[in-house]
C-alpha positions in Angstrom: 56.8 68.9 132.3 59.6 70.4 130.2 59.0 72.7 127.2 61.8 72.7 124.6 62.1 75.8 122.5 64.2 76.1 119.4 64.1 79.9 119.7 63.8 82.2 122.7 61.2 84.8 122.9 60.9 88.2 124.5 59.1 88.0 127.8 55.8 89.1 126.3 56.0 86.7 123.4 57.0 83.8 125.7 54.1 84.5 128.0 51.7 84.6 125.1 53.0 81.4 123.6 52.8 79.6 127.0 49.3 80.9 127.7 48.1 79.7 124.3 49.1 76.2 125.3 48.6 76.1 129.1 46.4 79.0 130.1 47.3 81.6 132.6 50.2 80.0 134.4 53.6 81.3 135.3 56.8 79.9 133.6 60.4 80.6 134.1 63.7 79.6 132.5 65.3 76.7 134.3 67.8 73.9 133.8 65.9 70.8 135.0 66.3 67.0 134.5 63.3 65.1 133.2 62.4 62.1 131.1 62.7 63.4 127.4 59.8 61.2 126.5 57.6 63.5 128.6 58.8 66.7 126.9 57.0 68.8 124.3 58.8 70.3 121.4 57.7 73.8 120.2 58.9 75.1 116.9 58.4 78.8 117.1 60.5 79.8 114.1 57.4 81.0 112.2 56.3 83.4 115.0 57.0 87.1 114.2 58.1 87.8 117.8 60.9 85.2 117.9 64.5 86.2 117.8 67.8 84.5 118.4 69.7 85.5 121.6 73.5 86.2 121.3 75.5 82.9 121.1 72.5 80.8 120.0 71.9 79.3 116.6 68.8 77.8 115.1 68.4 74.4 116.6 69.8 75.4 120.0 67.7 73.9 122.8 66.5 76.1 125.7 64.7 74.3 128.4 61.7 75.9 130.1 59.8 74.4 133.0 56.6 75.5 134.6 56.7 76.8 138.2 54.6 74.6 140.4 
């Protein structure tokens, strides 16, 4: 399953966000192909630990996939 993030998080913030949704599982950044209808969109813009990485603008899509 893909997780689409509008904003990237620091490693601690990302782990916390993923654990809130999926429990204690490991995730890593990856470019993967999948059916968009099976994806989940997270809007993390209201989280205090979010920040934009250099070169990204609001609405940029970063794809995260769980490690199996």
